[in-house]
py3Dmol code that shows the C-alpha trace and the ligand (Angstrom):
import py3Dmol

protein = """\
ATOM      1  CA  MET A   1    -166.631 -44.434  58.277  1.00  0.00           C
ATOM      2  CA  LEU A   2    -167.794 -43.766  54.808  1.00  0.00           C
ATOM      3  CA  ASP A   3    -171.028 -45.684  55.312  1.00  0.00           C
ATOM      4  CA  GLN A   4    -171.798 -43.807  58.430  1.00  0.00           C
ATOM      5  CA  ILE A   5    -171.100 -40.550  56.782  1.00  0.00           C
ATOM      6  CA  LYS A   6    -173.330 -41.489  53.818  1.00  0.00           C
ATOM      7  CA  SER A   7    -176.300 -42.760  56.107  1.00  0.00           C
ATOM      8  CA  THR A   8    -176.044 -39.745  58.362  1.00  0.00           C
ATOM      9  CA  SER A   9    -176.085 -37.341  55.459  1.00  0.00           C
ATOM     10  CA  ALA A  10    -178.985 -39.098  53.744  1.00  0.00           C
ATOM     11  CA  PHE A  11    -181.026 -38.935  57.018  1.00  0.00           C
ATOM     12  CA  VAL A  12    -180.213 -35.181  57.453  1.00  0.00           C
ATOM     13  CA  LEU A  13    -180.987 -34.390  53.797  1.00  0.00           C
ATOM     14  CA  GLU A  14    -184.259 -36.028  54.024  1.00  0.00           C
ATOM     15  CA  LYS A  15    -185.186 -34.272  57.140  1.00  0.00           C
ATOM     16  CA  ALA A  16    -183.957 -30.889  56.015  1.00  0.00           C
ATOM     17  CA  GLY A  17    -185.478 -31.094  52.541  1.00  0.00           C
ATOM     18  CA  ILE A  18    -183.127 -28.430  51.325  1.00  0.00           C
ATOM     19  CA  GLN A  19    -179.702 -28.948  49.814  1.00  0.00           C
ATOM     20  CA  PRO A  20    -177.062 -26.498  50.974  1.00  0.00           C
ATOM     21  CA  GLU A  21    -174.343 -25.054  48.732  1.00  0.00           C
ATOM     22  CA  LEU A  22    -172.266 -23.571  51.723  1.00  0.00           C
ATOM     23  CA  GLY A  23    -171.461 -24.746  55.137  1.00  0.00           C
ATOM     24  CA  ILE A  24    -170.820 -22.469  58.112  1.00  0.00           C
ATOM     25  CA  ILE A  25    -169.403 -23.496  61.461  1.00  0.00           C
ATOM     26  CA  LEU A  26    -170.251 -20.923  64.201  1.00  0.00           C
ATOM     27  CA  GLY A  27    -167.732 -20.564  67.003  1.00  0.00           C
ATOM     28  CA  THR A  28    -168.013 -19.589  70.752  1.00  0.00           C
ATOM     29  CA  GLY A  29    -170.392 -16.708  71.115  1.00  0.00           C
ATOM     30  CA  LEU A  30    -170.817 -16.451  67.393  1.00  0.00           C
ATOM     31  CA  GLY A  31    -174.226 -18.052  66.997  1.00  0.00           C
ATOM     32  CA  GLY A  32    -175.915 -14.676  66.262  1.00  0.00           C
ATOM     33  CA  LEU A  33    -175.102 -15.075  62.529  1.00  0.00           C
ATOM     34  CA  ALA A  34    -177.887 -17.674  62.562  1.00  0.00           C
ATOM     35  CA  LYS A  35    -180.316 -14.758  63.065  1.00  0.00           C
ATOM     36  CA  GLU A  36    -179.478 -13.433  59.665  1.00  0.00           C
ATOM     37  CA  ILE A  37    -180.435 -16.817  58.027  1.00  0.00           C
ATOM     38  CA  ASP A  38    -183.945 -17.146  56.453  1.00  0.00           C
ATOM     39  CA  VAL A  39    -184.493 -20.391  58.239  1.00  0.00           C
ATOM     40  CA  LYS A  40    -186.148 -23.415  56.418  1.00  0.00           C
ATOM     41  CA  CYS A  41    -185.358 -26.171  58.980  1.00  0.00           C
ATOM     42  CA  ILE A  42    -183.568 -26.729  62.260  1.00  0.00           C
ATOM     43  CA  ILE A  43    -182.281 -30.123  63.315  1.00  0.00           C
ATOM     44  CA  ASP A  44    -180.839 -30.786  66.894  1.00  0.00           C
ATOM     45  CA  TYR A  45    -177.798 -32.610  66.916  1.00  0.00           C
ATOM     46  CA  ASN A  46    -179.343 -35.106  69.344  1.00  0.00           C
ATOM     47  CA  GLU A  47    -181.906 -36.213  66.620  1.00  0.00           C
ATOM     48  CA  ILE A  48    -179.003 -37.088  64.250  1.00  0.00           C
ATOM     49  CA  PRO A  49    -177.654 -40.555  64.463  1.00  0.00           C
ATOM     50  CA  GLU A  50    -173.958 -40.899  65.004  1.00  0.00           C
ATOM     51  CA  PHE A  51    -173.550 -37.067  65.721  1.00  0.00           C
ATOM     52  CA  PRO A  52    -171.876 -36.354  69.084  1.00  0.00           C
ATOM     53  CA  VAL A  53    -173.686 -34.174  71.508  1.00  0.00           C
ATOM     54  CA  SER A  54    -172.094 -30.770  72.283  1.00  0.00           C
ATOM     55  CA  THR A  55    -171.244 -30.349  76.091  1.00  0.00           C
ATOM     56  CA  VAL A  56    -170.036 -26.676  76.208  1.00  0.00           C
ATOM     57  CA  GLU A  57    -172.084 -23.678  77.341  1.00  0.00           C
ATOM     58  CA  GLY A  58    -172.537 -21.303  74.380  1.00  0.00           C
ATOM     59  CA  HIS A  59    -172.644 -24.113  71.870  1.00  0.00           C
ATOM     60  CA  PHE A  60    -176.185 -25.051  71.228  1.00  0.00           C
ATOM     61  CA  GLY A  61    -175.872 -27.981  69.006  1.00  0.00           C
ATOM     62  CA  LYS A  62    -178.181 -27.441  65.967  1.00  0.00           C
ATOM     63  CA  LEU A  63    -177.956 -27.713  62.229  1.00  0.00           C
ATOM     64  CA  ILE A  64    -179.659 -24.644  60.829  1.00  0.00           C
ATOM     65  CA  PHE A  65    -180.834 -24.904  57.027  1.00  0.00           C
ATOM     66  CA  GLY A  66    -181.931 -21.795  55.191  1.00  0.00           C
ATOM     67  CA  VAL A  67    -180.950 -18.998  52.924  1.00  0.00           C
ATOM     68  CA  LEU A  68    -178.169 -16.532  53.546  1.00  0.00           C
ATOM     69  CA  GLY A  69    -176.734 -14.038  51.024  1.00  0.00           C
ATOM     70  CA  GLY A  70    -179.026 -15.735  48.304  1.00  0.00           C
ATOM     71  CA  LYS A  71    -177.622 -19.209  48.871  1.00  0.00           C
ATOM     72  CA  ASN A  72    -178.819 -22.314  50.506  1.00  0.00           C
ATOM     73  CA  VAL A  73    -176.626 -22.734  53.518  1.00  0.00           C
ATOM     74  CA  VAL A  74    -176.299 -25.179  56.577  1.00  0.00           C
ATOM     75  CA  ALA A  75    -174.900 -23.586  59.712  1.00  0.00           C
ATOM     76  CA  MET A  76    -173.561 -25.708  62.537  1.00  0.00           C
ATOM     77  CA  GLN A  77    -174.562 -23.787  65.563  1.00  0.00           C
ATOM     78  CA  GLY A  78    -172.191 -25.434  68.063  1.00  0.00           C
ATOM     79  CA  ARG A  79    -169.186 -27.576  67.183  1.00  0.00           C
ATOM     80  CA  PHE A  80    -167.308 -30.549  68.878  1.00  0.00           C
ATOM     81  CA  HIS A  81    -163.920 -30.030  70.571  1.00  0.00           C
ATOM     82  CA  PHE A  82    -161.174 -32.514  71.320  1.00  0.00           C
ATOM     83  CA  TYR A  83    -161.141 -31.344  74.988  1.00  0.00           C
ATOM     84  CA  GLU A  84    -164.772 -32.427  75.428  1.00  0.00           C
ATOM     85  CA  GLY A  85    -163.412 -36.063  75.144  1.00  0.00           C
ATOM     86  CA  TYR A  86    -164.455 -36.891  71.733  1.00  0.00           C
ATOM     87  CA  SER A  87    -162.081 -38.725  69.337  1.00  0.00           C
ATOM     88  CA  ILE A  88    -160.562 -36.274  66.700  1.00  0.00           C
ATOM     89  CA  GLN A  89    -162.601 -38.375  64.106  1.00  0.00           C
ATOM     90  CA  GLN A  90    -165.827 -37.638  65.988  1.00  0.00           C
ATOM     91  CA  VAL A  91    -164.878 -33.910  66.214  1.00  0.00           C
ATOM     92  CA  THR A  92    -164.663 -33.681  62.448  1.00  0.00           C
ATOM     93  CA  PHE A  93    -167.343 -36.048  61.640  1.00  0.00           C
ATOM     94  CA  PRO A  94    -170.039 -33.330  60.986  1.00  0.00           C
ATOM     95  CA  VAL A  95    -167.780 -31.681  58.447  1.00  0.00           C
ATOM     96  CA  ARG A  96    -167.735 -34.956  56.398  1.00  0.00           C
ATOM     97  CA  VAL A  97    -171.485 -35.143  56.757  1.00  0.00           C
ATOM     98  CA  ILE A  98    -172.082 -31.680  55.467  1.00  0.00           C
ATOM     99  CA  LYS A  99    -169.667 -32.285  52.622  1.00  0.00           C
ATOM    100  CA  PHE A 100    -172.101 -35.151  51.598  1.00  0.00           C
ATOM    101  CA  LEU A 101    -175.033 -32.752  51.768  1.00  0.00           C
ATOM    102  CA  GLY A 102    -173.392 -31.032  48.859  1.00  0.00           C
ATOM    103  CA  ILE A 103    -171.557 -28.126  50.287  1.00  0.00           C
ATOM    104  CA  LYS A 104    -169.088 -26.514  47.879  1.00  0.00           C
ATOM    105  CA  HIS A 105    -167.511 -24.134  50.389  1.00  0.00           C
ATOM    106  CA  LEU A 106    -166.995 -23.973  54.106  1.00  0.00           C
ATOM    107  CA  PHE A 107    -166.789 -20.848  56.346  1.00  0.00           C
ATOM    108  CA  VAL A 108    -165.540 -21.341  59.766  1.00  0.00           C
ATOM    109  CA  SER A 109    -165.468 -18.883  62.710  1.00  0.00           C
ATOM    110  CA  ASN A 110    -163.958 -19.087  66.262  1.00  0.00           C
ATOM    111  CA  ALA A 111    -162.938 -17.046  69.181  1.00  0.00           C
ATOM    112  CA  SER A 112    -159.150 -16.876  69.907  1.00  0.00           C
ATOM    113  CA  GLY A 113    -156.558 -15.317  71.910  1.00  0.00           C
ATOM    114  CA  GLY A 114    -154.253 -12.872  70.114  1.00  0.00           C
ATOM    115  CA  VAL A 115    -150.540 -13.340  70.503  1.00  0.00           C
ATOM    116  CA  ASN A 116    -149.628 -10.777  67.762  1.00  0.00           C
ATOM    117  CA  PRO A 117    -148.670  -7.558  69.653  1.00  0.00           C
ATOM    118  CA  ASP A 118    -150.495  -5.328  67.044  1.00  0.00           C
ATOM    119  CA  PHE A 119    -153.847  -7.000  67.833  1.00  0.00           C
ATOM    120  CA  GLU A 120    -156.502  -5.584  70.130  1.00  0.00           C
ATOM    121  CA  ILE A 121    -159.535  -7.182  71.853  1.00  0.00           C
ATOM    122  CA  GLY A 122    -162.515  -7.362  69.561  1.00  0.00           C
ATOM    123  CA  ASP A 123    -160.356  -7.406  66.283  1.00  0.00           C
ATOM    124  CA  LEU A 124    -160.993  -9.752  63.511  1.00  0.00           C
ATOM    125  CA  MET A 125    -158.294 -12.023  61.992  1.00  0.00           C
ATOM    126  CA  ILE A 126    -158.739 -13.792  58.709  1.00  0.00           C
ATOM    127  CA  ILE A 127    -156.906 -17.132  59.027  1.00  0.00           C
ATOM    128  CA  ASN A 128    -154.326 -17.390  56.177  1.00  0.00           C
ATOM    129  CA  ASP A 129    -152.547 -20.501  57.665  1.00  0.00           C
ATOM    130  CA  HIS A 130    -152.544 -22.684  60.651  1.00  0.00           C
ATOM    131  CA  ILE A 131    -150.401 -24.652  63.096  1.00  0.00           C
ATOM    132  CA  ASN A 132    -152.272 -27.727  64.219  1.00  0.00           C
ATOM    133  CA  LEU A 133    -151.266 -28.990  67.649  1.00  0.00           C
ATOM    134  CA  ILE A 134    -154.419 -30.997  68.132  1.00  0.00           C
ATOM    135  CA  PRO A 135    -154.157 -34.519  66.669  1.00  0.00           C
ATOM    136  CA  ASN A 136    -154.502 -34.714  63.003  1.00  0.00           C
ATOM    137  CA  PRO A 137    -157.961 -36.161  62.159  1.00  0.00           C
ATOM    138  CA  LEU A 138    -156.561 -38.058  58.987  1.00  0.00           C
ATOM    139  CA  ILE A 139    -154.633 -40.449  61.357  1.00  0.00           C
ATOM    140  CA  GLY A 140    -155.817 -43.967  60.579  1.00  0.00           C
ATOM    141  CA  LYS A 141    -156.874 -45.835  57.428  1.00  0.00           C
ATOM    142  CA  ASN A 142    -157.452 -43.525  54.662  1.00  0.00           C
ATOM    143  CA  ASN A 143    -160.474 -43.831  52.250  1.00  0.00           C
ATOM    144  CA  PRO A 144    -159.457 -42.476  48.792  1.00  0.00           C
ATOM    145  CA  GLU A 145    -163.264 -41.884  48.144  1.00  0.00           C
ATOM    146  CA  LEU A 146    -162.944 -39.067  50.746  1.00  0.00           C
ATOM    147  CA  GLY A 147    -159.536 -37.702  49.738  1.00  0.00           C
ATOM    148  CA  PRO A 148    -155.780 -38.414  49.290  1.00  0.00           C
ATOM    149  CA  ARG A 149    -153.631 -40.144  51.956  1.00  0.00           C
ATOM    150  CA  PHE A 150    -151.023 -37.319  51.958  1.00  0.00           C
ATOM    151  CA  PRO A 151    -152.956 -34.147  51.310  1.00  0.00           C
ATOM    152  CA  ASP A 152    -151.217 -31.005  50.393  1.00  0.00           C
ATOM    153  CA  MET A 153    -151.759 -28.178  52.879  1.00  0.00           C
ATOM    154  CA  SER A 154    -150.029 -25.276  51.130  1.00  0.00           C
ATOM    155  CA  LYS A 155    -153.392 -23.764  50.178  1.00  0.00           C
ATOM    156  CA  ALA A 156    -155.788 -24.859  52.960  1.00  0.00           C
ATOM    157  CA  TYR A 157    -157.290 -21.352  53.231  1.00  0.00           C
ATOM    158  CA  ASP A 158    -158.587 -20.037  49.896  1.00  0.00           C
ATOM    159  CA  LYS A 159    -156.765 -17.066  48.810  1.00  0.00           C
ATOM    160  CA  ASN A 160    -159.382 -15.795  46.408  1.00  0.00           C
ATOM    161  CA  ILE A 161    -162.050 -15.775  49.053  1.00  0.00           C
ATOM    162  CA  ILE A 162    -159.587 -14.024  51.382  1.00  0.00           C
ATOM    163  CA  LYS A 163    -158.981 -11.339  48.778  1.00  0.00           C
ATOM    164  CA  LYS A 164    -162.654 -10.790  48.458  1.00  0.00           C
ATOM    165  CA  ALA A 165    -163.192 -10.716  52.196  1.00  0.00           C
ATOM    166  CA  ILE A 166    -160.517  -8.111  52.598  1.00  0.00           C
ATOM    167  CA  GLU A 167    -162.271  -5.948  49.840  1.00  0.00           C
ATOM    168  CA  ILE A 168    -165.443  -6.118  51.630  1.00  0.00           C
ATOM    169  CA  ALA A 169    -164.051  -5.192  54.976  1.00  0.00           C
ATOM    170  CA  SER A 170    -162.271  -2.328  53.541  1.00  0.00           C
ATOM    171  CA  LYS A 171    -165.499  -1.147  51.812  1.00  0.00           C
ATOM    172  CA  HIS A 172    -167.104  -1.066  55.261  1.00  0.00           C
ATOM    173  CA  SER A 173    -164.164   0.299  56.998  1.00  0.00           C
ATOM    174  CA  ILE A 174    -163.824  -2.791  59.185  1.00  0.00           C
ATOM    175  CA  LYS A 175    -160.408  -3.472  60.494  1.00  0.00           C
ATOM    176  CA  VAL A 176    -159.195  -6.937  59.676  1.00  0.00           C
ATOM    177  CA  HIS A 177    -155.898  -8.688  60.173  1.00  0.00           C
ATOM    178  CA  GLN A 178    -154.622 -11.763  58.453  1.00  0.00           C
ATOM    179  CA  GLY A 179    -152.584 -14.335  60.399  1.00  0.00           C
ATOM    180  CA  VAL A 180    -151.746 -17.757  61.552  1.00  0.00           C
ATOM    181  CA  TYR A 181    -154.070 -19.577  63.807  1.00  0.00           C
ATOM    182  CA  CYS A 182    -152.548 -22.094  66.316  1.00  0.00           C
ATOM    183  CA  ALA A 183    -154.845 -24.797  67.427  1.00  0.00           C
ATOM    184  CA  THR A 184    -154.191 -26.321  70.841  1.00  0.00           C
ATOM    185  CA  THR A 185    -156.177 -28.867  72.694  1.00  0.00           C
ATOM    186  CA  GLY A 186    -157.356 -26.692  75.707  1.00  0.00           C
ATOM    187  CA  PRO A 187    -159.331 -26.714  77.879  1.00  0.00           C
ATOM    188  CA  THR A 188    -156.866 -24.587  79.909  1.00  0.00           C
ATOM    189  CA  PHE A 189    -156.039 -21.184  78.564  1.00  0.00           C
ATOM    190  CA  GLU A 190    -152.509 -20.659  78.078  1.00  0.00           C
ATOM    191  CA  THR A 191    -149.822 -19.772  80.756  1.00  0.00           C
ATOM    192  CA  PRO A 192    -147.805 -16.548  79.839  1.00  0.00           C
ATOM    193  CA  ALA A 193    -144.912 -18.861  78.891  1.00  0.00           C
ATOM    194  CA  GLU A 194    -147.216 -20.793  76.472  1.00  0.00           C
ATOM    195  CA  TYR A 195    -148.545 -17.676  74.884  1.00  0.00           C
ATOM    196  CA  LYS A 196    -144.842 -16.558  74.263  1.00  0.00           C
ATOM    197  CA  TYR A 197    -144.031 -20.091  73.002  1.00  0.00           C
ATOM    198  CA  PHE A 198    -146.913 -19.785  70.357  1.00  0.00           C
ATOM    199  CA  ARG A 199    -145.810 -16.443  69.191  1.00  0.00           C
ATOM    200  CA  VAL A 200    -142.249 -17.646  68.829  1.00  0.00           C
ATOM    201  CA  ILE A 201    -143.376 -20.566  66.558  1.00  0.00           C
ATOM    202  CA  GLY A 202    -145.161 -18.231  64.183  1.00  0.00           C
ATOM    203  CA  SER A 203    -148.670 -17.855  65.415  1.00  0.00           C
ATOM    204  CA  ASP A 204    -150.721 -14.696  65.549  1.00  0.00           C
ATOM    205  CA  ALA A 205    -153.757 -16.239  67.610  1.00  0.00           C
ATOM    206  CA  VAL A 206    -154.377 -19.333  69.428  1.00  0.00           C
ATOM    207  CA  GLY A 207    -157.558 -21.303  69.878  1.00  0.00           C
ATOM    208  CA  MET A 208    -158.996 -24.730  70.662  1.00  0.00           C
ATOM    209  CA  SER A 209    -160.705 -25.537  67.341  1.00  0.00           C
ATOM    210  CA  THR A 210    -160.823 -25.057  63.594  1.00  0.00           C
ATOM    211  CA  ALA A 211    -157.577 -26.631  62.291  1.00  0.00           C
ATOM    212  CA  PRO A 212    -158.892 -30.182  62.546  1.00  0.00           C
ATOM    213  CA  GLU A 213    -162.216 -29.219  60.759  1.00  0.00           C
ATOM    214  CA  VAL A 214    -160.112 -27.329  58.113  1.00  0.00           C
ATOM    215  CA  VAL A 215    -157.854 -30.403  57.485  1.00  0.00           C
ATOM    216  CA  VAL A 216    -160.949 -32.592  56.849  1.00  0.00           C
ATOM    217  CA  ALA A 217    -162.605 -30.080  54.576  1.00  0.00           C
ATOM    218  CA  HIS A 218    -159.337 -29.620  52.729  1.00  0.00           C
ATOM    219  CA  HIS A 219    -158.876 -33.411  52.535  1.00  0.00           C
ATOM    220  CA  MET A 220    -162.211 -33.587  50.694  1.00  0.00           C
ATOM    221  CA  GLY A 221    -161.370 -30.721  48.380  1.00  0.00           C
ATOM    222  CA  ILE A 222    -163.653 -28.132  49.960  1.00  0.00           C
ATOM    223  CA  PRO A 223    -162.405 -24.466  49.754  1.00  0.00           C
ATOM    224  CA  VAL A 224    -162.314 -22.807  53.285  1.00  0.00           C
ATOM    225  CA  PHE A 225    -162.684 -19.374  54.551  1.00  0.00           C
ATOM    226  CA  ALA A 226    -161.979 -18.895  58.322  1.00  0.00           C
ATOM    227  CA  ILE A 227    -162.177 -16.035  60.657  1.00  0.00           C
ATOM    228  CA  SER A 228    -161.230 -15.544  64.294  1.00  0.00           C
ATOM    229  CA  ILE A 229    -162.456 -12.939  66.685  1.00  0.00           C
ATOM    230  CA  ILE A 230    -159.694 -11.945  69.113  1.00  0.00           C
ATOM    231  CA  THR A 231    -161.358 -12.221  72.502  1.00  0.00           C
ATOM    232  CA  ASP A 232    -158.278 -11.766  74.772  1.00  0.00           C
ATOM    233  CA  LEU A 233    -154.566 -11.086  74.424  1.00  0.00           C
ATOM    234  CA  GLY A 234    -151.697 -13.432  75.206  1.00  0.00           C
ATOM    235  CA  VAL A 235    -149.146 -10.562  74.754  1.00  0.00           C
ATOM    236  CA  PRO A 236    -146.533  -9.818  77.338  1.00  0.00           C
ATOM    237  CA  GLY A 237    -147.771  -6.879  79.521  1.00  0.00           C
ATOM    238  CA  LYS A 238    -151.421  -7.243  78.334  1.00  0.00           C
ATOM    239  CA  ILE A 239    -152.230 -10.705  79.792  1.00  0.00           C
ATOM    240  CA  VAL A 240    -155.152 -10.631  82.249  1.00  0.00           C
ATOM    241  CA  GLU A 241    -157.150 -13.432  83.589  1.00  0.00           C
ATOM    242  CA  VAL A 242    -159.542 -14.839  80.998  1.00  0.00           C
ATOM    243  CA  SER A 243    -162.759 -16.832  81.463  1.00  0.00           C
ATOM    244  CA  HIS A 244    -165.086 -18.519  79.004  1.00  0.00           C
ATOM    245  CA  GLU A 245    -167.694 -15.829  79.793  1.00  0.00           C
ATOM    246  CA  ASP A 246    -165.375 -13.095  78.777  1.00  0.00           C
ATOM    247  CA  VAL A 247    -164.657 -15.017  75.558  1.00  0.00           C
ATOM    248  CA  GLN A 248    -168.283 -15.350  74.849  1.00  0.00           C
ATOM    249  CA  SER A 249    -169.259 -11.667  75.433  1.00  0.00           C
ATOM    250  CA  VAL A 250    -166.337 -10.230  73.536  1.00  0.00           C
ATOM    251  CA  ALA A 251    -167.288 -12.603  70.672  1.00  0.00           C
ATOM    252  CA  ALA A 252    -170.786 -11.577  70.772  1.00  0.00           C
ATOM    253  CA  ALA A 253    -170.059  -7.901  70.790  1.00  0.00           C
ATOM    254  CA  ALA A 254    -167.740  -8.226  67.706  1.00  0.00           C
ATOM    255  CA  GLU A 255    -169.707 -10.683  65.659  1.00  0.00           C
ATOM    256  CA  LYS A 256    -171.749  -8.117  63.706  1.00  0.00           C
ATOM    257  CA  LYS A 257    -168.619  -7.088  61.754  1.00  0.00           C
ATOM    258  CA  MET A 258    -167.812 -10.881  61.053  1.00  0.00           C
ATOM    259  CA  THR A 259    -171.492 -11.464  60.046  1.00  0.00           C
ATOM    260  CA  LEU A 260    -171.420  -8.534  57.643  1.00  0.00           C
ATOM    261  CA  ILE A 261    -168.358  -9.744  55.938  1.00  0.00           C
ATOM    262  CA  MET A 262    -169.587 -13.483  55.667  1.00  0.00           C
ATOM    263  CA  LYS A 263    -173.096 -12.321  54.372  1.00  0.00           C
ATOM    264  CA  GLU A 264    -171.458 -10.241  51.542  1.00  0.00           C
ATOM    265  CA  LEU A 265    -168.881 -12.786  50.772  1.00  0.00           C
ATOM    266  CA  ILE A 266    -171.386 -15.548  50.216  1.00  0.00           C
ATOM    267  CA  GLN A 267    -173.029 -13.305  47.554  1.00  0.00           C
ATOM    268  CA  THR A 268    -169.864 -13.329  45.628  1.00  0.00           C
ATOM    269  CA  LEU A 269    -169.374 -17.126  45.561  1.00  0.00           C
TER     270      LEU A 269
END
"""
ligand_1 = """\
10
HPA
N -156.452 -19.395 74.200
C -156.957 -20.592 73.742
N -158.260 -20.459 73.284
C -158.939 -19.375 73.296
C -158.397 -18.201 73.794
C -157.082 -18.169 74.320
O -156.610 -17.163 74.769
N -159.291 -17.172 73.739
C -160.476 -17.726 73.158
N -160.139 -19.110 72.899
"""
view = py3Dmol.view(width=600, height=400)
view.addModel(protein, "pdb")
view.setStyle({"model": 0}, {"cartoon": {"style": "trace"}})
view.addModel(ligand_1, "xyz")
view.setStyle({"model": 1}, {"stick": {}})
view.zoomTo()
view.show()
């Protein structure tokens, strides 16, 4: 795998002609952050050898290189999900590649269903921990050049960055929660009993991504900041039918707040 990662990142770096310091993964309906980037180069995933091709509506499948908050960044517009049928190693391969482009931090965004009864639709939740119920991407032979066999996960979400993000949010009077993100395979949204179960095991929000990417980033020693937009509620009494379109439109409406926090946060790194 290491050879593939190295050859893919060399290909991308040569094409991009810009070395990013920060990686950003844009979740469902959250591609608008890309509009804030002073774009230098865009590479479609289908031009990149070894990259899977995204199949989900609302995920465009591009690497966007440019400047945001005064830093060179690479944004993944479109990510890969386990439910699309990729192996969990394929899902997380792009994170390995962008590490080899030289990123020093990774920002991740997603849309998720809130199971904490204090949450409302359109709220932001800074992820401070996760429960990964998608297969672990580190299963298989470990390459010590990438990271340790048994990585510690007690500090997967960088506490310093979280603190700064909360300060920025409060300066702009943006309401943010902190909480535990539970990653499930999907593609079904949850039954009421499943939402209840996710709450009981300690989750505040549930979604179909992020945790495997964070595991891989943490394995390679990259500090992570991750944020969820709560697009629907899995809270007894508040559960309504949910569709991918609803998730996209709520995420798009709420993403301005997230973009502002991320942009200012980048300046502090
Ligand atoms: N469940 C799982 N994934 C999601 C949800 C949800 O309610 N909302 C957005 N992504």
